[in-house]
C-alpha positions in Angstrom: 14.2 -14.3 -23.8 17.0 -12.6 -21.7 17.1 -9.6 -19.5 19.4 -7.0 -21.0 19.0 -3.9 -18.8 17.4 -2.8 -15.5 17.0 1.0 -14.9 15.6 2.9 -12.0 13.9 6.3 -12.1 13.5 8.5 -9.0 10.4 10.5 -9.8 8.3 13.0 -7.9 6.4 13.2 -5.7 8.2 10.4 -3.7 8.3 7.4 -6.0 10.8 5.1 -7.6 10.1 3.2 -10.9 12.1 0.4 -12.4 12.2 -0.6 -16.1 13.4 -4.1 -17.1 14.3 -4.6 -20.8 14.8 -7.8 -22.7 16.5 -8.9 -25.9 13.0 -9.5 -27.5 11.9 -5.9 -27.1 9.4 -6.7 -24.3 9.8 -4.4 -21.3 8.3 -4.4 -17.9 7.7 -1.8 -15.2 7.6 -2.0 -11.4 7.6 0.3 -8.4 10.3 -0.5 -5.9 10.3 2.1 -3.1 10.3 2.8 0.6 8.9 6.2 1.1 11.7 8.4 2.3 14.3 5.8 1.3 13.9 5.7 -2.5 17.5 6.1 -3.4 18.5 3.3 -1.0 16.0 0.9 -2.6 17.2 1.9 -6.1 20.8 1.1 -5.0 19.7 -2.4 -4.0 17.8 -2.9 -7.3 21.1 -2.1 -9.0 22.9 -4.7 -6.8 20.3 -7.4 -7.6 20.7 -6.6 -11.3 24.1 -8.2 -11.2 22.4 -11.6 -10.9 19.4 -10.9 -13.2 21.1 -9.5 -16.3 21.2 -12.3 -18.9 18.6 -14.4 -17.2 15.2 -15.5 -18.6 12.7 -13.0 -17.1 9.9 -15.6 -17.1 11.4 -17.7 -14.3 9.8 -15.5 -11.7 9.5 -17.9 -8.8 13.2 -18.9 -9.1 14.3 -15.3 -9.4 12.3 -14.3 -6.3 13.9 -17.2 -4.4 17.4 -16.3 -5.4 16.9 -12.6 -4.7 15.6 -13.4 -1.2 17.6 -16.4 -0.2 20.7 -15.7 -2.2 22.0 -13.2 0.4 23.1 -14.3 3.9 21.2 -11.3 5.4 17.6 -11.0 4.2 14.3 -9.4 4.8 13.1 -6.0 5.9 11.7 -3.0 4.2 14.6 -2.1 1.8 15.3 -5.7 0.6 11.7 -6.8 0.1 10.8 -3.4 -1.6 13.6 -3.8 -4.1 12.5 -7.4 -4.8 8.9 -6.1 -5.1 9.5 -3.7 -7.9 11.6 -6.2 -9.8 8.9 -8.9 -9.3 6.2 -6.6 -10.6 8.2 -5.8 -13.7 8.9 -9.5 -14.4 5.2 -10.3 -14.2 4.6 -7.3 -16.5 7.0 -8.8 -19.0 5.5 -12.3 -18.8 2.0 -11.0 -19.3 3.0 -8.8 -22.2 4.9 -11.6 -23.8 1.9 -13.9 -23.7 -0.6 -11.1 -24.5 -2.7 -11.6 -21.3 -3.1 -9.6 -18.0 -1.2 -10.9 -15.0 -4.3 -12.0 -13.2 -4.9 -14.5 -16.1 -1.6 -16.1 -15.2 -2.5 -16.2 -11.5 -5.6 -18.3 -12.0 -8.0 -15.8 -13.5 -10.1 -13.1 -11.9 -12.7 -13.7 -9.2 -14.2 -10.2 -9.5 -14.7 -7.6 -12.2 -14.1 -4.5 -10.0 -13.2 -3.6 -6.5 -14.2 -0.9 -4.1 -11.7 1.9 -3.5 -11.3 4.5 -0.8 -9.8 8.0 -0.8 -7.5 9.7 1.8 -8.7 12.8 3.6 -7.4 15.1 6.3 -3.7 15.2 5.8 -1.0 14.3 8.3 -2.6 16.4 11.0 -6.2 15.7 10.3 -8.6 18.6 9.9 -11.6 19.6 7.9 -12.4 16.0 7.4 -16.2 16.2 7.1 -15.9 18.7 4.2 -13.3 16.5 2.4 -15.4 13.4 2.9 -18.4 15.1 1.3 -16.1 16.1 -1.7 -15.0 12.5 -2.0 -18.6 11.4 -2.0 -19.4 13.9 -4.7 -16.6 12.3 -6.8 -18.3 8.9 -6.4 -16.3 7.4 -3.5 -18.2 5.5 -0.9 -15.4 5.2 1.7 -12.6 7.3 3.0 -9.6 6.9 5.4 -8.1 9.5 7.7 -5.3 9.8 10.2 -7.2 9.7 13.5 -4.9 11.7 15.7 -1.9 14.1 15.7 1.0 13.4 18.0 0.0 11.3 21.0 2.2 10.5 23.9 2.4 7.1 25.5 -0.2 8.3 28.0 -2.0 11.4 26.9 -4.9 13.7 27.9 -8.6 13.3 27.1 -8.7 16.4 25.0 -6.6 14.5 22.4 -9.2 11.6 22.5 -12.1 14.0 22.3 -10.6 15.7 19.2 -10.5 12.3 17.4 -14.1 11.6 18.4 -15.3 15.0 17.2 -13.7 14.5 13.8 -15.2 11.1 13.3 -18.6 12.3 14.5 -18.5 15.1 12.0 -18.0 12.7 9.2 -20.6 10.3 10.4 -23.1 13.2 10.8 -22.3 14.5 7.3 -22.2 11.2 5.5 -24.8 9.1 7.2 -24.6 5.6 8.8 -23.5 3.6 5.8 -20.5 5.6 4.5 -17.2 3.8 5.0 -14.8 5.4 7.4 -11.3 4.0 8.2 -9.4 5.6 11.0 -5.6 5.1 10.8 -3.7 5.4 14.1 -0.6 5.3 11.9 1.5 3.8 14.7 1.3 7.2 16.5 -0.6 5.6 19.4 0.9 3.5 22.1 -0.8 0.6 23.9 -2.3 2.6 26.8 -4.1 5.1 24.6 -4.9 2.6 21.8 -7.1 0.8 24.3 -8.9 4.0 25.1 -9.4 5.1 21.5 -10.5 1.7 20.3 -13.2 1.6 22.9 -14.4 5.2 22.4 -14.5 4.8 18.6 -16.6 1.6 18.7 -20.0 3.4 18.5 -19.1 5.0 15.1 -19.5 1.8 13.1 -16.1 2.2 11.4 -14.9 0.2 8.5 -11.7 -0.5 10.4 -9.1 1.0 12.7 -5.6 0.7 11.2 -2.3 0.1 12.9 -3.7 0.7 16.4 -0.2 0.0 17.6 3.1 -0.5 15.7 3.6 -3.9 14.3 6.4 -4.6 16.7 3.8 -4.4 19.5 1.4 -6.9 18.0 1.1 -8.7 21.4 -1.0 -5.7 22.5 -3.7 -6.4 20.0 -5.2 -9.0 22.3 -6.2 -6.3 24.8 -7.1 -3.8 22.1 -9.4 -6.3 20.4 -11.2 -6.9 23.6 -12.1 -3.2 23.8 -13.9 -3.0 20.4 -16.0 -4.8 17.8 -14.4 -2.7 15.0 -12.2 -4.7 12.6 -8.5 -4.2 13.3 -6.2 -3.7 10.3 -2.5 -4.0 10.2 0.4 -4.9 8.0 1.9 -2.1 5.9 5.1 -2.4 7.9 5.4 -6.1 7.5 7.3 -7.4 4.5 7.1 -11.2 4.1 5.0 -14.3 4.8 7.3 -14.9 7.8 6.5 -11.5 9.2 2.8 -12.1 8.9 2.9 -15.6 10.3 2.9 -14.6 14.0 0.2 -11.9 13.4 -2.1 -14.4 11.8 -1.4 -17.1 14.5 -2.2 -14.5 17.2 -5.8 -14.2 15.9 -6.4 -10.6 16.7 -6.1 -8.9 13.3 -9.2 -8.9 11.0 -7.7 -7.2 7.9 -4.1 -7.6 6.6 -2.6 -4.7 4.7 0.5 -6.0 2.9 1.9 -3.5 0.3 2.9 -5.2 -3.0 5.6 -2.6 -3.4 7.1 -3.4 0.0 6.1 -7.0 0.7 8.0 -8.8 -2.1 5.8 -7.9 -5.0 3.0 -9.8 -6.6 4.6 -13.2 -5.9 5.0 -12.8 -2.2 1.9 -10.7 -1.5 -0.4 -13.3 -3.1 1.1 -15.9 -0.8 0.4 -13.6 2.2 -3.2 -13.0 1.1 -3.7 -16.8 0.7 -2.3 -17.3 4.2 -4.8 -14.8 5.5 -7.7 -16.5 3.7 -6.8 -19.7 5.6 -7.4 -17.8 8.8 -10.6 -16.2 7.5 -8.9 -12.8 7.5 -9.6 -10.1 4.9 -7.0 -8.2 2.9 -7.0 -4.5 1.9 -3.7 -4.0 0.1 -1.8 -0.9 1.1 -1.1 1.5 -1.8 -0.5 5.3 -1.1 2.0 5.1 -4.0 2.1 5.5 -7.8 0.4 4.1 -10.9 2.6 1.0 -11.3 2.0 0.0 -7.7 -1.8 0.5 -8.1 -1.8 -1.6 -11.2 0.0 -4.4 -9.4 -2.4 -4.1 -6.5 -5.4 -4.5 -8.9 -3.9 -7.6 -10.4 -3.9 -9.1 -6.9 -7.4 -7.8 -6.1 -8.5 -9.7 -9.2 -7.4 -13.1 -7.9 -7.7 -12.8 -4.0 -11.1 -13.8 -2.8 -10.6 -12.1 0.6 -9.7 -8.7 -0.9 -12.5 -6.3 -0.2 -11.3 -2.7 -0.8 -8.3 -1.0 -2.3 -6.3 2.0 -1.2 -5.2 4.5 -3.9 -3.4 7.8 -3.9 -5.3 10.1 -6.2 -5.3 13.5 -4.5 -3.5 12.3 -1.4 -1.7 15.0 0.5 1.8 13.8 -0.4 1.1 14.3 -4.1 2.0 18.0 -4.2 4.0 18.1 -7.5 2.8 15.0 -9.5 -0.2 12.7 -9.0 -1.2 9.2 -9.8 -2.3 9.6 -13.4 0.6 11.8 -14.6 2.8 9.0 -15.7 0.2 7.0 -17.8 -0.4 7.1 -21.5 -4.1 6.3 -20.9 -5.2 7.5 -17.4 -8.7 6.1 -18.0 -7.6 2.7 -17.0 -8.1 3.8 -13.4 -11.5 5.4 -14.0 -13.4 5.3 -10.7 -17.2 4.7 -10.9 -19.7 4.2 -8.1 -16.8 3.9 -5.6 -15.2 1.1 -7.6 -12.4 0.7 -10.1 -12.5 -2.0 -12.8 -9.8 -4.7 -12.9 -7.4 -3.8 -15.8 -7.7 -6.1 -18.8 -4.6 -5.1 -20.8 -1.6 -7.3 -21.1 0.9 -7.5 -18.2 0.0 -5.0 -15.4 -2.6 -3.5 -17.8 -1.1 0.0 -18.0 1.1 1.8 -20.4 3.8 3.9 -18.7 4.6 7.2 -20.5 8.4 6.8 -20.5 9.0 10.3 -21.9 7.2 11.8 -18.9 9.1 9.4 -16.5 12.5 10.4 -17.9 11.6 14.1 -17.7 10.4 13.8 -14.1 13.5 11.7 -13.2 15.7 14.6 -14.3 14.1 16.5 -11.4 14.0 13.6 -9.0 13.0 14.1 -5.4 14.4 14.0 -1.8 11.1 13.3 0.0 11.5 12.7 3.7 8.7 12.2 6.2 8.5 14.9 8.8 10.2 14.6 12.2 7.7 15.5 15.0 8.3 16.2 18.6 5.9 16.4 21.6 5.5 19.6 23.6 8.1 18.3 26.1 10.7 18.0 23.3 10.7 14.2 23.0 10.4 12.4 19.7 6.8 11.8 18.4 5.8 9.0 16.0 4.8 10.4 12.6 
C-alpha cells in the first residue's frame, strides 16, 4: 500500500481536516489544527507530504519519527499539530485496512465508555448556573467554565468575588456531586492564581485548569500548597519532552494533552503512559471537531488513567457549524448518562461526509481569537 495524495480542508467554524489517500482505495482522516493558525498548519502538512507521498502508510512509528526528527528545527504548536493530523489519518487507514478500530491495534480497550463534560459560559463567563442546568437536562454530569474575565497580574478582590459567585451559583443549583471544572485559561498570573486557588477550595471542584501558563510551571508548587483541588494543565504542551519537566515537578494532578496538537495518537499515548507512571490522570483536551474527538476516544479506550473527555458540542466557538455536521452517522457520538461509548467501527470509528467537508471548505474560515486589553490599555491574556 502506498500513499498517493494528502489534501487539507479549512472548514468552519475554525477547523482543519486532512484526507490521506492510498493506491488501494483506503483513505484516512485527521484533524491538524492550531486554533487561529489553521492555514499555517495546513501549509506544514503540505510540506510534510513531500516525504510521505509514495510511502507505506502502515509504518506509522517510522513516519512519526522522520516527520519529527527529520527537520533540524522541531517541536512546538504548528509542527506537532501538523504531525498530529497526519498521524491520526495514518491510524485511520491502518484500522480500516485491517477492519478493526484503532484501539484494537493499541492493545485493546480497558473501558466501554467514558464520562464527558460540556462547556458553559463563553469567553467572558456569565449565566453559568442556567447553562449548567441545561447541560444536566441533556444528561451531562459535569461542566467546565472559564473562571474569570481579564485579570491583571495583581488585581482587585471584586474580580475574585465574581469568580466565587459564579461557582457558588452552579454549586447551589446543581448540588454537591455535580462535576465543575474551572479553567483559568492562562489569564491568571501567579499572584492572583494563589488567591483564587485558595478561595475556590471549598467548592469541591473537579479540577482547576491552567492556573498559570505552562511557561510558568515553577509556580505550581506554591499554587498546589494553597488548595486540595486537583490541578490540570497541558493543552499548550506538545510532546513528551515538554511534559517531562511538568511530571517531574510533581505538582500537576491531571495532564491535558491534545491529540490534535501533541503529535497525534502515537505521541499522546506515550504522554499518557508517562503520566500513569507518575500516578497522574489524563483528561484529553478537545474543543475541536469530530475527527479530533474520534481520535481522543480511541486513546480514552486504551489509557487506564483517562477519566473524563472534553468535547465541543454546543461550545461558544461553534457559531456556524458544529461537531456533528461533518459525519455521515452522528449517532456514533450519542451521549447517554453523561458518558459516550467508545466507537467500535474500523479506524477512528467515524465516517466523514466528504461532500459536506468540500462544500464547507469552499467557504473556509479566518477564525482568530480575540485580542483583549485591560482598562489601562495593556494587553490582556485571552
